[in-house]
Backbone as a chain_set.jsonl record, in Angstrom:
{"seq": "XXXXXXXXXXXXXXXXXXXXXXXXXXXXXXXXXXXXXXXXXXXXXXXXXXXXXXXXXXXXXXXXXXXXXXXXXXXXXXXXXXXXXXXXXXXXXXXXXXXXXXXXXXXXXXXXXXXXXXXXXXXXXXXXXXXXXXXXXXXXXXXXXXXXXXXXXXXXXXXXXXXXXXXXXXXXXXXXXXXXXXXXXXXXXXXXXXXXXXXXXX", "coords": {"N": [[0.761, -1.088, 0.195], [0.533, 2.324, -0.675], [2.558, 4.883, 0.977], [0.47, 7.298, 2.461], [1.594, 9.493, 3.824], [2.374, 13.174, 4.319], [4.901, 14.867, 2.521], [7.631, 16.425, 3.857], [9.893, 19.376, 3.315], [12.758, 20.127, 4.38], [14.437, 22.809, 4.21], [17.651, 25.218, 3.796], [17.816, 28.215, 2.736], [20.471, 28.77, 1.905], [21.826, 26.448, 1.311], [23.143, 24.827, -1.396], [22.82, 22.542, -2.709], [19.979, 21.878, -1.813], [18.734, 23.695, -3.631], [19.533, 22.102, -5.96], [17.839, 19.884, -5.467], [15.169, 20.885, -5.267], [13.338, 21.062, -7.57], [13.082, 18.455, -8.672], [11.979, 16.909, -6.639], [9.635, 18.577, -6.206], [8.601, 17.527, -8.67], [8.3, 14.937, -8.329], [6.514, 14.547, -5.774], [4.432, 15.601, -7.161], [3.849, 13.494, -9.238], [3.309, 11.353, -7.62], [0.945, 12.385, -6.217], [1.308, 13.369, -3.773], [1.258, 15.362, -0.886], [3.52, 18.445, -0.628], [5.467, 19.95, 1.928], [7.217, 23.068, 2.634], [9.663, 23.545, 4.544], [11.622, 25.763, 5.839], [14.814, 26.731, 7.197], [17.56, 27.18, 9.732], [20.464, 26.195, 8.719], [23.012, 27.277, 10.222], [22.304, 27.43, 12.766], [22.435, 24.388, 13.273], [24.947, 23.777, 12.789], [26.013, 25.167, 14.885], [24.846, 23.871, 17.115], [26.051, 21.269, 16.751], [28.593, 21.907, 16.423], [30.287, 22.049, 14.296], [31.592, 22.381, 10.8], [30.662, 23.79, 7.675], [30.744, 21.585, 5.39], [31.333, 22.704, 2.542], [32.986, 24.79, 3.185], [35.259, 23.915, 3.871], [38.623, 24.14, 3.484], [40.128, 22.261, 2.068], [38.028, 20.831, 0.553], [36.799, 22.649, -0.985], [37.391, 23.381, -3.978], [36.634, 21.128, -5.047], [33.931, 20.443, -4.231], [32.91, 23.012, -5.556], [32.976, 22.101, -8.19], [31.863, 19.79, -8.355], [29.051, 20.819, -7.638], [28.476, 22.324, -9.699], [28.853, 20.645, -12.084], [26.676, 18.696, -11.23], [24.335, 20.484, -11.443], [24.521, 21.094, -14.291], [23.896, 18.421, -15.312], [21.101, 18.156, -14.521], [20.375, 20.005, -15.915], [20.192, 22.693, -15.137], [20.566, 26.249, -14.473], [23.389, 27.521, -12.628], [24.549, 29.702, -10.246], [27.15, 30.606, -7.907], [25.978, 32.728, -5.203], [27.446, 36.202, -4.813], [28.086, 36.505, -1.865], [28.987, 34.344, -0.176], [29.303, 31.701, 2.326], [25.947, 32.985, 2.966], [23.953, 34.76, 5.318], [20.994, 33.683, 5.947], [18.481, 34.464, 7.383], [16.617, 36.439, 7.158], [14.932, 35.721, 4.841], [13.957, 33.4, 5.812], [12.383, 34.19, 7.813], [10.624, 35.86, 6.439], [9.51, 33.882, 4.725], [8.159, 32.344, 6.886], [6.657, 34.07, 7.866], [4.89, 34.907, 5.928], [3.416, 32.287, 5.57], [1.948, 31.92, 7.8], [-0.364, 33.575, 6.72], [-0.697, 32.806, 4.057], [-0.419, 29.937, 3.003], [0.134, 28.67, 0.498], [1.089, 30.535, -1.204], [3.258, 31.064, 0.161], [4.776, 28.758, -0.189], [5.307, 28.936, -2.95], [6.836, 31.337, -2.939], [9.29, 30.734, -1.434], [10.428, 28.717, -3.243], [11.004, 30.476, -5.044], [12.677, 32.289, -3.542], [14.877, 30.358, -3.184], [15.84, 30.009, -6.057], [16.446, 32.456, -6.476], [18.936, 32.799, -5.225], [20.468, 30.732, -5.936], [20.227, 30.304, -8.693], [20.096, 32.644, -9.984], [21.94, 34.025, -8.434], [21.925, 35.767, -6.766], [22.111, 37.656, -3.353], [20.735, 36.542, -0.419], [21.129, 37.601, 1.862], [20.919, 40.314, 1.993], [18.365, 42.584, 2.728], [16.986, 43.939, 0.692], [16.888, 42.308, -1.298], [15.507, 39.956, -0.541], [13.017, 41.495, -0.212], [12.362, 42.269, -2.977], [12.444, 40.071, -4.263], [9.935, 38.931, -3.036], [7.977, 40.906, -3.429], [7.063, 39.977, -6.105], [5.057, 38.361, -5.752], [2.918, 40.054, -4.964], [3.685, 41.332, -2.352], [3.637, 43.551, -0.486], [6.416, 46.04, 0.013], [6.95, 47.421, 2.195], [5.454, 46.831, 4.257], [6.47, 43.936, 4.604], [8.905, 44.532, 5.155], [8.631, 45.642, 8.009], [7.525, 43.34, 9.055], [9.574, 41.761, 9.245], [11.125, 42.572, 11.355], [9.614, 42.541, 13.273], [8.73, 41.511, 16.587], [7.05, 39.322, 16.852], [7.145, 37.672, 14.658], [9.892, 37.303, 14.687], [9.997, 35.322, 16.631], [8.256, 33.482, 15.737], [9.798, 32.324, 13.355], [11.783, 31.287, 15.056], [10.97, 29.525, 16.317], [10.117, 27.659, 14.467], [12.611, 26.8, 13.643], [13.69, 25.59, 15.554], [11.868, 23.581, 15.57], [12.749, 22.202, 13.49], [15.327, 21.319, 13.932], [14.481, 19.431, 16.168], [13.955, 17.584, 14.656], [16.188, 15.814, 14.317], [17.763, 16.286, 12.329], [20.657, 17.162, 10.373], [21.823, 18.369, 8.122], [21.383, 19.823, 5.079], [19.718, 19.421, 2.043], [16.7, 18.066, 3.847], [14.715, 15.554, 3.997], [11.524, 14.236, 4.975], [9.169, 11.716, 4.77], [6.386, 11.274, 6.269], [7.549, 10.309, 9.253], [10.0, 9.175, 8.544], [13.18, 9.706, 7.626], [15.269, 11.427, 4.996], [18.129, 12.258, 3.984], [19.984, 14.45, 1.806], [20.421, 15.511, -1.489], [20.442, 13.51, -3.113], [18.848, 11.443, -2.629], [16.606, 11.023, -4.032], [15.678, 8.8, -5.37], [15.154, 6.834, -3.554], [13.225, 8.001, -1.945], [11.081, 8.06, -3.759], [10.643, 5.489, -4.105], [9.967, 4.758, -1.557], [7.398, 6.362, -1.383], [5.935, 4.82, -3.137], [5.657, 2.258, -2.315], [5.123, 2.331, 0.703], [7.284, 1.968, 2.442], [9.85, 0.008, 3.826]], "CA": [[-0.028, -0.017, 0.103], [1.237, 3.619, -0.972], [2.837, 5.523, 1.969], [0.141, 8.601, 2.304], [1.873, 10.84, 4.657], [2.935, 14.154, 3.411], [6.529, 15.05, 2.354], [8.568, 17.77, 4.337], [11.514, 19.454, 2.692], [13.718, 21.027, 5.275], [15.767, 23.728, 3.285], [18.047, 26.346, 4.073], [18.115, 28.903, 1.419], [21.867, 29.056, 1.373], [22.305, 25.285, 0.462], [23.117, 24.451, -2.965], [22.14, 21.073, -2.551], [18.657, 22.148, -1.731], [18.404, 24.022, -4.88], [19.358, 21.047, -6.644], [16.748, 19.174, -5.465], [13.873, 21.257, -5.177], [12.478, 21.053, -8.959], [12.878, 17.22, -8.803], [11.149, 16.89, -5.314], [8.339, 18.974, -6.291], [7.591, 16.89, -9.526], [8.052, 13.36, -7.683], [5.249, 14.495, -5.165], [3.239, 15.705, -7.98], [3.481, 12.306, -9.632], [2.556, 10.494, -6.823], [-0.003, 13.084, -5.656], [1.681, 13.74, -2.477], [1.416, 16.813, -0.247], [4.677, 18.467, -0.213], [5.451, 20.919, 2.678], [8.756, 23.527, 2.81], [10.028, 23.803, 6.067], [12.85, 26.696, 5.987], [15.471, 26.757, 8.722], [18.989, 27.944, 9.604], [21.675, 25.566, 9.074], [23.898, 27.843, 11.349], [21.908, 26.402, 14.131], [22.775, 23.079, 13.058], [26.414, 23.762, 13.227], [26.419, 25.663, 16.049], [24.609, 22.955, 17.826], [26.973, 20.161, 16.548], [30.091, 22.228, 16.487], [30.678, 21.508, 12.837], [32.055, 23.315, 9.728], [30.034, 23.1, 6.829], [31.734, 20.937, 3.921], [31.472, 23.721, 0.986], [33.826, 25.845, 3.415], [36.551, 23.357, 4.37], [39.41, 24.554, 2.185], [40.605, 20.826, 1.517], [37.094, 20.466, -0.41], [35.947, 23.726, -1.591], [37.381, 23.081, -5.156], [35.888, 19.651, -5.609], [32.416, 20.966, -4.084], [32.282, 23.895, -6.566], [33.132, 21.37, -9.415], [30.492, 18.879, -8.281], [27.71, 21.461, -7.956], [28.191, 22.874, -11.236], [28.441, 19.275, -12.831], [25.344, 18.234, -10.795], [23.652, 21.646, -12.312], [24.54, 20.705, -15.833], [23.3, 17.18, -15.445], [20.107, 18.142, -14.327], [19.916, 21.198, -16.866], [19.708, 24.034, -14.232], [21.621, 27.157, -14.233], [23.8, 27.343, -11.286], [25.47, 30.757, -10.075], [26.877, 30.976, -6.455], [26.004, 34.209, -4.924], [28.805, 36.68, -4.264], [28.817, 36.591, -0.738], [28.985, 32.917, 0.154], [28.045, 31.648, 2.77], [25.039, 33.83, 3.529], [22.74, 34.555, 6.48], [19.323, 33.761, 5.031], [17.448, 34.769, 8.364], [15.421, 37.422, 6.672], [14.156, 34.728, 3.885], [13.103, 32.222, 6.409], [11.236, 35.148, 8.422], [9.387, 36.334, 5.108], [8.531, 32.746, 4.391], [7.171, 31.8, 8.096], [5.381, 35.289, 8.019], [3.523, 34.615, 4.834], [2.9, 30.962, 5.487], [0.711, 32.206, 8.414], [-1.176, 34.04, 5.917], [-1.148, 32.111, 2.702], [0.677, 28.504, 3.009], [0.567, 28.271, -0.784], [2.051, 31.581, -1.641], [4.672, 31.224, 0.961], [5.689, 27.847, -0.752], [6.029, 29.697, -3.91], [7.936, 32.356, -2.228], [10.284, 29.691, -0.913], [11.096, 28.277, -4.239], [11.461, 31.818, -5.666], [14.148, 32.57, -3.101], [15.965, 29.313, -3.903], [16.161, 30.252, -7.325], [17.278, 33.988, -6.371], [20.045, 32.604, -4.876], [21.462, 29.682, -6.69], [19.959, 30.495, -10.025], [20.225, 34.168, -10.349], [23.314, 34.359, -7.857], [21.855, 36.876, -5.761], [22.642, 37.612, -2.06], [19.468, 36.734, -0.017], [21.344, 38.352, 3.247], [20.659, 41.683, 1.545], [17.052, 42.553, 3.068], [16.625, 44.609, -0.392], [16.681, 41.334, -2.423], [14.193, 39.502, -0.223], [11.772, 42.232, -0.509], [12.183, 42.32, -4.234], [11.6, 38.778, -4.474], [8.729, 38.6, -2.334], [7.426, 41.671, -4.471], [6.807, 39.182, -7.422], [3.825, 37.831, -5.046], [2.249, 41.073, -4.435], [3.835, 41.317, -1.288], [4.223, 44.974, -0.067], [7.735, 46.083, 0.591], [7.058, 48.545, 3.559], [4.657, 45.647, 5.397], [7.211, 43.065, 4.762], [10.091, 45.096, 6.205], [8.213, 45.964, 9.19], [7.185, 42.239, 9.746], [10.541, 40.982, 9.455], [11.838, 43.203, 12.587], [8.771, 42.503, 14.75], [9.191, 40.572, 17.498], [6.453, 37.952, 16.681], [7.895, 37.061, 13.295], [11.253, 36.571, 15.018], [9.641, 34.164, 17.459], [7.947, 32.358, 14.85], [10.92, 31.759, 12.732], [12.897, 30.684, 16.001], [10.017, 28.254, 16.849], [10.326, 26.673, 13.507], [13.777, 26.399, 13.246], [13.614, 24.815, 16.755], [11.081, 22.313, 15.318], [13.417, 21.511, 12.645], [16.294, 20.726, 14.827], [14.006, 18.425, 16.915], [14.007, 16.066, 13.915], [17.612, 15.186, 14.512], [18.393, 16.795, 11.043], [22.134, 17.537, 10.683], [22.118, 19.207, 7.001], [20.154, 20.155, 4.108], [18.087, 19.16, 2.077], [16.687, 17.127, 4.498], [13.343, 15.367, 3.77], [10.638, 13.394, 5.969], [7.964, 11.059, 4.609], [5.981, 11.001, 7.816], [8.832, 10.397, 10.301], [11.02, 8.692, 7.831], [14.004, 10.626, 7.167], [16.331, 11.042, 4.013], [19.529, 13.272, 3.842], [20.77, 14.824, 0.552], [19.921, 15.757, -2.684], [20.717, 12.16, -3.828], [17.846, 10.523, -2.11], [15.291, 10.946, -4.647], [14.914, 7.25, -5.934], [14.618, 6.166, -2.101], [12.17, 8.754, -1.539], [9.885, 7.831, -4.511], [10.208, 4.233, -4.019], [9.083, 4.714, -0.357], [6.183, 6.653, -1.583], [5.106, 3.733, -3.901], [5.405, 0.981, -1.504], [4.749, 2.591, 1.993], [8.216, 1.8, 3.307], [10.615, -1.395, 3.752]], "C": [[0.862, 1.31, -0.086], [0.974, 4.329, 0.224], [1.535, 6.883, 1.441], [0.69, 9.738, 3.181], [2.417, 11.95, 3.714], [4.59, 14.326, 3.389], [6.934, 16.436, 2.898], [9.73, 17.919, 3.83], [11.873, 20.644, 3.551], [14.781, 21.713, 4.427], [16.124, 24.904, 3.992], [18.386, 26.782, 2.817], [19.424, 29.135, 0.917], [22.196, 27.57, 1.331], [22.177, 25.116, -0.829], [22.525, 23.317, -3.184], [20.458, 21.15, -2.399], [18.197, 22.624, -3.008], [18.382, 23.015, -5.905], [18.23, 19.997, -6.881], [15.525, 19.578, -5.48], [12.737, 20.941, -6.258], [12.323, 19.398, -8.731], [12.229, 16.575, -7.83], [9.789, 17.108, -5.417], [7.708, 18.081, -7.565], [7.487, 15.449, -8.942], [6.962, 13.752, -6.951], [4.155, 14.724, -6.049], [3.023, 14.527, -8.827], [3.098, 11.448, -8.743], [1.159, 11.133, -5.734], [0.123, 13.161, -4.2], [1.718, 15.185, -1.906], [2.941, 17.391, -0.312], [4.873, 19.866, 0.493], [6.942, 21.488, 2.751], [8.587, 23.846, 4.257], [11.619, 24.567, 6.27], [13.299, 26.619, 7.513], [16.62, 27.127, 8.526], [19.987, 26.667, 9.551], [23.082, 26.028, 10.104], [23.489, 27.323, 12.709], [22.067, 25.23, 14.442], [24.309, 23.031, 13.501], [26.967, 24.635, 14.362], [25.882, 24.599, 17.132], [25.535, 22.025, 17.837], [28.426, 20.623, 16.402], [30.864, 21.965, 15.13], [31.175, 22.557, 11.776], [31.401, 22.906, 8.542], [30.961, 22.639, 5.583], [32.078, 22.115, 2.983], [32.578, 24.656, 1.864], [34.98, 25.166, 3.935], [37.239, 23.489, 3.004], [40.176, 23.154, 1.496], [39.394, 20.572, 0.213], [36.58, 21.426, -1.229], [36.091, 23.822, -3.314], [36.514, 22.199, -5.927], [34.54, 20.262, -5.374], [32.181, 21.835, -5.124], [32.078, 22.932, -8.179], [31.874, 20.474, -9.274], [29.383, 19.595, -8.48], [27.443, 21.816, -9.329], [27.721, 21.539, -12.035], [26.828, 18.863, -12.575], [24.312, 19.29, -11.551], [23.346, 21.212, -13.666], [23.807, 19.552, -16.232], [21.644, 17.289, -15.42], [19.31, 19.544, -15.109], [19.556, 22.574, -16.218], [20.939, 24.938, -14.545], [22.081, 27.219, -12.833], [24.818, 28.776, -11.212], [25.413, 30.998, -8.724], [26.948, 32.503, -6.066], [27.386, 34.901, -4.387], [29.059, 36.605, -3.033], [27.961, 35.012, -0.337], [29.851, 32.256, 1.338], [27.118, 32.46, 2.994], [24.04, 33.423, 4.654], [21.55, 34.806, 5.873], [18.227, 34.029, 6.073], [16.234, 35.536, 7.857], [14.454, 36.379, 5.522], [13.325, 33.99, 4.813], [12.11, 32.93, 7.332], [10.18, 35.435, 7.489], [8.579, 34.99, 5.097], [7.705, 32.501, 5.684], [5.988, 32.991, 8.306], [4.399, 35.16, 7.071], [2.978, 33.32, 4.982], [1.774, 31.152, 6.596], [-0.61, 32.703, 7.704], [-1.866, 33.485, 4.717], [-0.088, 30.969, 2.483], [0.902, 28.525, 1.344], [1.186, 29.407, -1.436], [3.161, 31.487, -1.065], [5.451, 29.995, 0.393], [6.237, 28.182, -2.156], [7.011, 30.703, -4.043], [9.284, 31.657, -2.099], [11.17, 29.12, -2.126], [11.719, 29.459, -4.904], [12.742, 32.206, -5.127], [15.268, 31.456, -3.083], [16.391, 29.714, -4.901], [16.845, 31.351, -7.235], [18.682, 33.627, -6.093], [20.923, 32.017, -5.364], [21.268, 29.841, -8.278], [20.092, 31.668, -10.849], [21.572, 34.822, -9.52], [23.127, 35.646, -6.936], [21.996, 36.875, -4.187], [21.3, 37.851, -1.258], [19.992, 37.357, 1.318], [20.816, 39.56, 3.084], [19.051, 41.965, 1.604], [16.415, 42.994, 1.429], [16.182, 43.44, -1.247], [15.251, 40.408, -1.906], [13.05, 40.136, -0.59], [11.501, 42.21, -2.112], [11.573, 40.897, -5.022], [10.217, 38.325, -3.972], [7.576, 39.768, -3.164], [6.528, 41.087, -5.644], [5.479, 38.563, -6.836], [2.923, 38.761, -4.586], [2.344, 41.23, -3.041], [4.391, 42.826, -1.246], [5.612, 45.32, 0.522], [7.685, 46.503, 2.123], [6.518, 47.534, 4.672], [5.792, 44.636, 5.495], [8.432, 43.377, 5.781], [9.71, 45.136, 7.771], [7.824, 44.526, 9.924], [8.413, 41.528, 10.162], [11.431, 41.455, 10.729], [10.844, 43.052, 13.519], [8.872, 41.058, 15.485], [8.375, 38.929, 17.382], [6.772, 37.082, 15.545], [9.095, 36.226, 13.686], [10.97, 35.424, 15.985], [8.917, 33.207, 16.563], [8.746, 31.476, 14.114], [11.784, 31.043, 13.734], [12.074, 29.206, 16.29], [10.18, 27.305, 15.767], [11.615, 26.197, 13.042], [14.099, 25.292, 14.575], [12.897, 23.349, 16.3], [11.987, 21.499, 14.262], [14.531, 20.621, 13.053], [15.689, 19.51, 15.783], [13.78, 17.426, 15.999], [14.928, 15.26, 13.947], [18.302, 15.431, 13.1], [19.889, 17.407, 11.399], [22.694, 17.957, 9.34], [21.018, 19.387, 6.388], [20.372, 19.959, 2.781], [18.187, 18.101, 3.006], [15.291, 16.952, 4.417], [12.75, 14.407, 4.731], [9.489, 12.968, 5.198], [7.367, 10.528, 5.877], [7.046, 11.25, 8.717], [9.87, 9.594, 9.724], [12.015, 9.624, 7.234], [14.974, 10.24, 5.821], [17.188, 12.449, 3.831], [20.142, 13.316, 2.494], [19.994, 14.917, -0.58], [19.83, 14.49, -3.589], [19.816, 11.068, -3.531], [16.734, 10.223, -2.864], [14.571, 9.714, -5.117], [14.742, 6.561, -4.639], [13.178, 6.638, -1.98], [10.959, 8.002, -2.542], [9.679, 6.304, -4.459], [9.377, 3.963, -2.435], [7.755, 5.322, -0.531], [5.359, 5.823, -2.38], [4.676, 2.619, -2.856], [4.81, 1.118, 0.026], [5.98, 2.365, 2.942], [8.934, 0.39, 3.146], [11.275, -1.581, 5.173]], "O": [[1.981, 1.27, 0.425], [-0.154, 4.531, 0.673], [1.592, 7.377, 0.315], [0.161, 10.85, 3.169], [2.827, 11.73, 2.575], [5.334, 13.882, 4.265], [6.547, 17.47, 2.354], [10.577, 17.028, 3.77], [11.437, 21.792, 3.477], [15.823, 21.18, 4.044], [15.331, 25.568, 4.659], [19.008, 26.151, 1.962], [19.639, 29.587, -0.208], [23.427, 27.565, 1.309], [21.087, 25.262, -1.382], [21.602, 23.266, -3.996], [19.794, 20.31, -3.006], [17.272, 22.008, -3.537], [17.434, 22.941, -6.687], [17.822, 19.459, -7.91], [14.655, 18.734, -5.697], [11.57, 20.649, -5.998], [11.138, 19.095, -8.591], [11.816, 15.47, -8.181], [8.897, 16.364, -5.008], [6.494, 17.882, -7.585], [6.442, 14.842, -9.174], [5.992, 13.231, -7.502], [3.059, 14.198, -5.856], [1.866, 14.469, -9.243], [2.37, 10.578, -9.22], [0.593, 10.543, -4.814], [-0.855, 13.032, -3.464], [2.236, 16.09, -2.559], [3.719, 16.514, 0.064], [4.546, 20.884, -0.118], [7.869, 20.691, 2.898], [7.629, 24.277, 4.898], [12.585, 23.988, 6.768], [12.655, 26.509, 8.557], [16.982, 27.439, 7.392], [20.215, 26.182, 10.659], [23.921, 25.263, 10.58], [24.248, 26.882, 13.571], [21.932, 24.819, 15.594], [24.749, 22.339, 14.419], [28.155, 24.755, 14.662], [26.609, 24.496, 18.119], [26.004, 21.796, 18.952], [29.347, 19.816, 16.276], [32.063, 21.685, 15.111], [31.061, 23.729, 12.136], [31.484, 21.712, 8.253], [31.756, 23.36, 4.981], [33.267, 22.346, 2.764], [33.168, 25.418, 1.097], [35.785, 25.898, 4.51], [36.829, 23.181, 1.885], [40.736, 23.22, 0.402], [39.746, 20.194, -0.904], [35.907, 21.078, -2.2], [35.14, 24.245, -3.972], [35.902, 22.363, -6.983], [33.957, 20.629, -6.395], [31.18, 21.544, -5.779], [31.21, 23.12, -9.031], [30.965, 20.512, -10.104], [28.623, 19.233, -9.378], [26.399, 21.635, -9.957], [26.599, 21.347, -12.503], [25.97, 18.741, -13.45], [23.46, 18.779, -12.278], [22.222, 21.001, -14.122], [23.157, 19.533, -17.277], [20.963, 16.608, -16.186], [18.162, 19.966, -14.968], [18.774, 23.393, -16.704], [22.063, 24.512, -14.812], [21.296, 27.003, -11.909], [25.738, 28.915, -12.018], [24.409, 31.401, -8.137], [27.766, 33.314, -6.501], [28.23, 34.32, -3.704], [30.26, 36.618, -2.765], [26.763, 34.737, -0.261], [31.078, 32.307, 1.252], [27.784, 33.239, 3.676], [23.507, 32.341, 4.899], [21.146, 35.862, 5.387], [17.065, 33.845, 5.712], [15.065, 35.261, 8.13], [13.226, 36.46, 5.558], [12.105, 33.93, 4.659], [11.067, 32.348, 7.63], [8.988, 35.264, 7.743], [7.38, 34.89, 5.354], [6.486, 32.455, 5.52], [4.842, 32.877, 8.741], [3.199, 35.28, 7.321], [1.883, 33.201, 4.432], [0.696, 30.596, 6.385], [-1.73, 32.316, 8.037], [-3.047, 33.571, 4.383], [0.953, 31.137, 1.849], [2.073, 28.357, 1.004], [1.92, 29.096, -2.375], [4.168, 31.808, -1.697], [6.68, 30.053, 0.429], [7.354, 27.828, -2.532], [7.801, 30.899, -4.967], [10.282, 32.081, -2.683], [12.397, 29.053, -2.056], [12.887, 29.41, -5.29], [13.733, 32.435, -5.82], [16.459, 31.747, -2.969], [17.608, 29.891, -4.841], [17.903, 31.398, -7.862], [19.576, 34.168, -6.744], [22.081, 32.435, -5.388], [22.173, 29.491, -9.036], [20.18, 31.714, -12.076], [22.129, 35.866, -9.858], [24.029, 36.359, -6.496], [21.973, 35.717, -3.771], [20.734, 38.944, -1.273], [19.037, 37.695, 2.018], [20.18, 39.998, 4.043], [18.398, 41.62, 0.619], [15.427, 42.389, 1.013], [15.146, 43.562, -1.9], [14.248, 40.202, -2.588], [12.144, 39.56, -1.194], [10.322, 42.128, -2.457], [10.723, 40.704, -5.891], [9.537, 37.448, -4.506], [6.435, 39.399, -3.44], [5.49, 41.614, -6.045], [4.723, 38.216, -7.744], [2.081, 38.363, -3.781], [1.299, 41.281, -2.391], [5.389, 43.21, -1.857], [5.885, 44.798, 1.603], [8.303, 45.96, 3.039], [7.04, 47.43, 5.782], [6.129, 44.45, 6.664], [8.807, 42.773, 6.786], [10.464, 44.686, 8.633], [7.789, 44.46, 11.153], [8.453, 40.82, 11.168], [12.379, 40.756, 11.087], [11.116, 43.417, 14.662], [9.036, 39.919, 15.048], [8.826, 37.821, 17.671], [6.64, 35.859, 15.578], [9.383, 35.077, 13.35], [11.84, 34.557, 16.074], [9.1, 32.012, 16.798], [8.617, 30.252, 14.089], [12.537, 30.178, 13.286], [12.567, 28.087, 16.432], [10.384, 26.131, 16.075], [11.734, 25.326, 12.181], [14.743, 24.258, 14.398], [13.319, 22.241, 16.633], [11.938, 20.27, 14.212], [14.695, 19.466, 12.66], [16.486, 18.637, 16.128], [13.401, 16.341, 16.44], [14.755, 14.071, 13.677], [19.316, 14.806, 12.79], [20.196, 17.983, 12.443], [23.92, 17.963, 9.233], [19.889, 19.216, 6.848], [21.425, 20.44, 2.361], [19.161, 17.365, 3.161], [14.553, 17.901, 4.678], [13.562, 13.715, 5.345], [8.715, 13.878, 4.902], [7.774, 9.517, 6.45], [7.421, 12.404, 8.923], [10.754, 9.283, 10.522], [11.63, 10.336, 6.306], [15.369, 9.098, 5.585], [16.694, 13.541, 3.55], [20.76, 12.347, 2.055], [18.887, 14.38, -0.609], [19.215, 14.481, -4.656], [19.923, 9.951, -4.036], [15.94, 9.341, -2.537], [13.359, 9.543, -5.248], [14.057, 5.542, -4.721], [12.184, 5.914, -1.927], [10.007, 7.428, -2.012], [8.571, 5.863, -4.762], [8.445, 3.183, -2.237], [6.871, 4.833, 0.172], [4.142, 6.012, -2.381], [3.526, 2.224, -2.664], [4.14, 0.216, 0.529], [5.807, 2.537, 4.148], [8.502, -0.343, 2.257], [11.94, -2.588, 5.417]]}, "num_chains": 1, "name": "protein.A"}
């Protein structure tokens, strides 16, 4: 029997691997008529918790990592442009998502996909608030309203809770995907996720 649990996509907008996975995961969920829930969080909170250094920042791996990312994007037919500021702090993007999700979950999911593309397809710096506001404007979100929301204590507290919820799953990187309670780590787990959706697990 097929597994009917929703698929949750835990993503940090600063993760190039999340960008490489997003479209394929969206299409996979559509093929299986499965709900896809985006859950933006901050990898920085993971690294702070675990005392780790991101793989892409380790000097001995940087050259290979950039080569691998570009190669993977070409294979998928995706444009790939590393933002000028990398790594970057995606806190405003995360807050914008959760603020909008409280009002319109569907628009928030579209915003999340657009923010990920802005960073890795267009090479824009999401740590710049003006960039986040400009992307949000495509979804008829008024700039002054969003700027005020990003600094509002309630928005900050909401985003903090959502990051804590992500950490509580035990994730240690991004992208992290769950089907119900079953976790899958990495953009190379699409085949496993698809099979899990088909057969309900093994």
